[in-house]
C-alpha positions as CSV (number, residue, x, y, z in Angstrom):
1,X,-39.8,191.1,26.7
2,X,-40.1,191.6,23.1
3,X,-43.4,190.4,21.4
4,X,-43.7,188.5,18.2
5,X,-46.3,190.9,17.2
6,X,-48.3,194.2,18.5
7,X,-51.8,194.3,16.9
8,X,-53.0,197.6,16.7
9,X,-57.0,197.8,16.6
10,X,-59.2,194.9,18.0
11,X,-62.0,194.7,15.8
12,X,-62.6,191.9,13.3
13,X,-59.8,191.8,11.1
14,X,-57.3,192.5,14.1
15,X,-58.9,189.6,16.2
16,X,-59.2,187.2,13.1
17,X,-55.1,187.9,13.0
18,X,-54.6,187.3,16.4
19,X,-56.4,184.2,16.5
20,X,-53.8,182.7,13.8
21,X,-51.0,183.7,15.6
22,X,-52.1,182.7,19.1
23,X,-52.7,179.3,17.9
24,X,-48.9,179.7,16.2
25,X,-48.0,180.2,19.8
26,X,-46.7,183.5,19.1
27,X,-46.6,186.3,22.0
28,X,-48.7,188.9,20.6
29,X,-50.3,191.9,22.3
30,X,-53.5,193.5,21.2
31,X,-54.1,197.3,21.4
32,X,-57.8,198.2,21.4
33,X,-59.8,201.4,22.1
34,X,-63.0,199.8,22.3
35,X,-64.7,201.8,19.3
36,X,-65.2,199.5,16.2
37,X,-66.2,201.1,13.0
38,X,-69.8,199.0,13.2
39,X,-70.7,200.4,16.6
40,X,-73.4,202.7,15.5
41,X,-75.3,199.4,14.1
42,X,-77.8,197.5,16.4
43,X,-77.0,194.3,14.5
44,X,-74.6,192.8,11.7
45,X,-75.9,191.1,9.0
46,X,-74.5,188.8,6.3
47,X,-71.6,187.2,8.3
48,X,-71.7,183.6,8.0
49,X,-73.4,181.7,11.2
50,X,-74.0,185.1,13.1
51,X,-76.3,186.9,10.8
52,X,-78.5,189.4,13.1
53,X,-76.2,189.6,15.9
54,X,-75.0,192.6,17.7
55,X,-71.5,193.3,16.3
56,X,-70.6,193.8,19.9
57,X,-71.4,190.7,21.1
58,X,-69.6,189.1,18.5
59,X,-66.4,190.9,19.3
60,X,-66.7,190.0,23.1
61,X,-67.0,186.6,22.4
62,X,-63.6,186.7,20.2
63,X,-62.0,188.1,23.2
64,X,-63.1,185.5,25.5
65,X,-62.1,182.9,23.3
66,X,-58.6,184.6,22.4
67,X,-58.0,185.0,26.5
68,X,-57.6,181.2,27.2
69,X,-54.3,181.4,25.2
70,X,-51.8,182.1,27.0
71,X,-49.4,184.1,24.7
72,X,-51.9,186.6,24.3
73,X,-52.5,189.9,26.0
74,X,-55.2,192.6,25.8
75,X,-54.1,196.2,26.7
76,X,-57.3,198.8,26.6
77,X,-55.1,201.6,25.1
78,X,-54.5,203.2,21.9
79,X,-51.1,203.5,20.3
80,X,-49.7,206.8,20.0
81,X,-46.5,206.4,18.0
82,X,-44.7,203.6,16.6
83,X,-40.8,203.5,16.1
84,X,-38.3,201.5,15.1
85,X,-37.6,199.1,12.3
86,X,-38.3,195.1,11.4
87,X,-37.2,192.8,14.4
88,X,-36.8,196.0,16.8
89,X,-40.4,197.9,16.8
90,X,-41.6,200.1,19.9
91,X,-45.2,201.2,20.2
92,X,-45.9,204.0,22.6
93,X,-48.9,203.5,24.3
94,X,-51.9,205.9,25.4
95,X,-50.7,205.9,28.8
96,X,-47.1,206.9,28.3
97,X,-45.9,203.1,28.1
98,X,-43.4,201.3,25.6
99,X,-43.9,197.7,24.1
100,X,-41.4,196.1,21.9
101,X,-42.0,193.6,19.0
102,X,-40.7,192.2,15.9
103,X,-43.8,192.7,13.5
104,X,-46.7,195.2,13.8
105,X,-50.2,195.0,12.6
106,X,-52.3,197.8,11.7
107,X,-56.0,197.1,12.0
108,X,-57.5,200.1,13.1
109,X,-60.2,200.6,10.7
110,X,-61.7,203.7,9.7
111,X,-63.5,206.8,10.8
112,X,-66.4,207.8,8.6
113,X,-66.6,210.9,7.6
114,X,-70.3,211.7,6.5
115,X,-71.4,214.8,4.7
116,X,-72.6,218.0,7.0
117,X,-76.2,217.7,6.4
118,X,-78.3,218.3,9.4
119,X,-80.1,214.9,10.2
120,X,-77.6,212.7,8.7
121,X,-75.5,211.7,11.3
122,X,-77.9,211.0,14.2
123,X,-79.3,208.5,12.2
124,X,-76.2,206.9,10.7
125,X,-76.1,203.2,11.4
126,X,-80.4,203.4,12.2
127,X,-82.0,204.4,8.8
128,X,-78.9,206.2,7.2
129,X,-76.6,203.5,5.9
130,X,-73.7,202.6,4.1
131,X,-73.8,199.0,2.8
132,X,-76.9,197.4,0.9
133,X,-75.3,194.1,1.8
134,X,-75.2,194.4,5.2
135,X,-78.7,196.6,5.9
136,X,-80.6,196.3,2.2
137,X,-82.7,193.2,3.3
138,X,-83.9,194.5,6.6
139,X,-85.3,197.5,5.0
140,X,-87.6,195.3,3.4
141,X,-88.1,197.1,-0.1
142,X,-90.3,200.3,-1.1
143,X,-88.9,203.7,-1.1
144,X,-85.0,203.8,-0.9
145,X,-82.8,207.0,-1.1
146,X,-78.9,207.0,-2.1
147,X,-77.4,210.3,-1.1
148,X,-74.6,211.0,-4.1
149,X,-70.8,212.2,-2.7
150,X,-68.5,211.5,-5.8
151,X,-69.7,210.2,-9.1
152,X,-69.4,206.9,-8.2
153,X,-73.1,207.1,-6.4
154,X,-74.5,206.4,-9.9
155,X,-73.1,202.8,-9.9
156,X,-74.0,202.5,-6.3
157,X,-77.6,203.4,-6.8
158,X,-77.7,200.9,-9.7
159,X,-76.6,197.8,-7.2
160,X,-78.9,199.7,-4.2
161,X,-81.8,199.0,-6.7
162,X,-82.2,195.2,-6.1
163,X,-83.4,196.1,-2.4
164,X,-86.2,199.0,-3.4
165,X,-87.5,201.4,-5.4
166,X,-84.3,204.2,-5.8
167,X,-83.8,207.6,-5.7
168,X,-80.6,209.0,-6.6
169,X,-80.1,212.1,-4.8
170,X,-77.3,213.9,-6.8
171,X,-76.8,216.7,-4.2
172,X,-74.7,219.2,-6.2
173,X,-72.4,216.1,-7.4
174,X,-72.1,216.4,-11.2
175,X,-75.0,214.2,-13.1
176,X,-74.1,211.0,-14.3
177,X,-73.0,210.6,-17.7
178,X,-75.3,209.1,-20.9
179,X,-73.9,205.4,-20.0
180,X,-74.6,205.7,-16.1
181,X,-78.1,207.1,-17.0
182,X,-79.2,204.2,-19.4
183,X,-78.2,201.8,-16.4
184,X,-80.2,204.0,-14.1
185,X,-83.1,204.3,-16.2
186,X,-83.2,200.5,-16.7
187,X,-82.8,199.9,-13.2
188,X,-85.9,202.0,-12.5
189,X,-83.5,204.6,-10.3
190,X,-85.3,208.3,-10.4
191,X,-82.9,211.0,-10.1
192,X,-83.5,214.0,-7.4
193,X,-81.5,217.1,-8.4
194,X,-80.5,219.9,-6.2
195,X,-78.9,220.2,-2.8
196,X,-79.9,217.9,0.0
197,X,-80.3,220.5,3.0
198,X,-81.7,218.1,5.6
199,X,-83.0,214.8,6.9
200,X,-85.9,215.0,9.1
201,X,-88.8,212.4,10.2
202,X,-91.5,211.7,8.0
203,X,-95.1,210.4,8.7
204,X,-95.2,206.6,9.6
205,X,-91.6,206.2,10.2
206,X,-90.3,207.2,6.9
207,X,-86.9,209.6,6.4
208,X,-88.3,212.8,4.9
209,X,-85.2,214.3,2.5
210,X,-85.2,218.1,2.2
211,X,-83.8,219.1,-1.3
212,X,-84.9,222.7,-0.9
213,X,-88.0,224.5,-1.4
214,X,-91.5,222.1,-2.7
215,X,-92.2,218.8,-1.8
216,X,-89.6,216.4,0.1
217,X,-88.9,212.9,-0.9
218,X,-89.9,210.3,1.5
219,X,-88.0,206.8,1.9
220,X,-87.4,204.1,4.4
221,X,-83.9,204.7,4.5
222,X,-80.9,206.6,2.9
223,X,-77.7,205.4,1.8
224,X,-74.4,206.8,1.7
225,X,-70.9,206.2,0.6
226,X,-69.1,208.4,3.4
227,X,-65.4,209.2,3.0
228,X,-63.2,206.8,5.5
229,X,-60.3,207.9,6.9
230,X,-57.8,205.9,8.6
231,X,-58.5,205.9,12.4
232,X,-54.4,206.1,13.2
233,X,-52.0,208.9,13.3
234,X,-49.3,206.1,12.4
235,X,-49.3,206.2,8.6
236,X,-49.3,209.7,8.5
237,X,-46.2,209.9,10.8
238,X,-44.4,207.2,8.9
239,X,-45.4,208.4,5.5
240,X,-46.6,205.2,4.5
241,X,-47.6,204.6,1.0
242,X,-51.1,205.1,0.1
243,X,-53.5,204.2,-2.5
244,X,-56.8,206.0,-3.9
245,X,-60.1,204.5,-3.9
246,X,-63.7,206.2,-4.4
247,X,-64.4,206.2,-0.7
248,X,-61.1,207.8,0.2
249,X,-57.2,206.9,0.7
250,X,-56.3,203.6,2.3
251,X,-52.8,201.7,2.7
252,X,-50.8,200.6,0.0
253,X,-50.0,196.9,1.0
254,X,-48.3,193.9,-1.0
255,X,-49.6,190.3,-1.9
256,X,-48.6,189.6,1.9
257,X,-50.5,192.4,3.7
258,X,-47.2,194.2,4.3
259,X,-47.3,198.1,4.0
260,X,-44.4,200.4,2.8
261,X,-42.6,199.8,5.7
262,X,-40.9,196.4,6.2
263,X,-42.6,194.5,9.0
264,X,-45.3,196.4,9.1
265,X,-48.5,195.1,8.2
266,X,-51.8,196.3,7.6
267,X,-55.5,194.2,7.6
268,X,-59.4,195.0,7.2
269,X,-60.7,198.2,5.8
270,X,-57.8,200.2,5.7
271,X,-56.2,197.7,3.4
272,X,-59.0,196.6,1.9
273,X,-61.3,200.0,1.1
274,X,-65.0,199.2,1.1
275,X,-65.5,196.0,3.0
276,X,-67.8,194.2,5.8
277,X,-67.0,192.3,8.6
278,X,-66.6,188.9,6.4
279,X,-63.9,190.3,4.4
280,X,-62.1,192.0,7.0
281,X,-61.7,188.5,9.2
282,X,-60.8,186.8,5.9
283,X,-57.9,189.5,5.5
284,X,-56.5,189.6,9.2
285,X,-56.6,186.1,8.9
286,X,-54.2,185.9,5.4
287,X,-52.4,188.7,6.6
288,X,-51.5,187.2,10.1
289,X,-50.2,184.0,7.9
290,X,-47.9,185.8,6.1
291,X,-47.0,187.4,9.3
292,X,-46.4,184.3,10.7
293,X,-44.3,183.4,7.5
294,X,-42.2,186.0,8.2
295,X,-41.2,185.9,11.3
296,X,-39.6,182.2,10.4
297,X,-37.8,183.4,7.0
298,X,-35.6,186.1,7.1
299,X,-36.5,187.1,3.6
300,X,-40.1,186.6,3.5
C-alpha cells in the first residue's frame, strides 16, 4: 500500500510533522535510527513546559503518543535511497525493503563536525557546548570560552557574553575587524590569540584550554559552533539545491518547506540551519501542514 508520506528522521522536527499528518488521518511511516543530534546532552533546556528534561525522554513520550494513531507506522531503519517522483516515490530501507509514498519529508538533522583538537570531542555536550540559549544559564556565569572556527565567532562571542565573562580563542582564524573589535570591547570579551592545541581537565572542575607554551586559560565551559553536515546521503544522491550558511550547507526550501525536487520536503535543522528543538518542532508543524495541503491540491 502506498503511504501518504514517509518521514525520514524521528527527531523533534520529524515527530512534530508526524503528529499533524496523523491527526489528519493520513497514512505515514516514520523511519528513524534513534540517534538524535542532541543525544550527547544530558538535558534539554528552553523548550516550553519541558525545561530540564532529557531530550530522549521527550522523544520517547512523543513516540508513545503517536503510536496511538492507527495510521502511523514506525520503522527503526535508515533510509538508504530515494527513487521516483512526486506521487510515486519509493524509499529503499536499510534492510533492503521498499516503501512507496506520495510525499517524502526529510528530517534527518545534522551530524556535528568538531574541530580536531585533543580533548574536545569527549567533552561535547557536557562542558563543550554549542548553544548558549540551550545551556548557558546552567553554566552559572564566570569564565566562559568561545572557540573560533570561522570569522562569525566574534559575533557569537558577543552574544555568549550575556552568560559570563568570555574569552574568545581565535584559534588561527583571522582576528575580528575593527567594527567587531569595538563590539567585543564593549562586551568585555577578551581575545586569546594562537591555535588551541588541547582541552584538558583543570582544577575545581574547570576546563584548561591550551594555546601553546605558557599558562593555560581556565574556563567553566567552552562554546563552539561546529560545522554541520546533513545526516543523509539522499540530498547528494538527488543533487538537491543547497544554501550556504555560517555553520555549513543546508537544504534550500521554498516557503512551504519543499526542496528543489517536487514532492520532497525538508524540516528542522537541515532546512533552518542553526536551530534548537523549539524551532525544529515548529518548522516540522509548518512543513507538515503544507505537505498535507499538497496531497489535496494538485498544483499546491
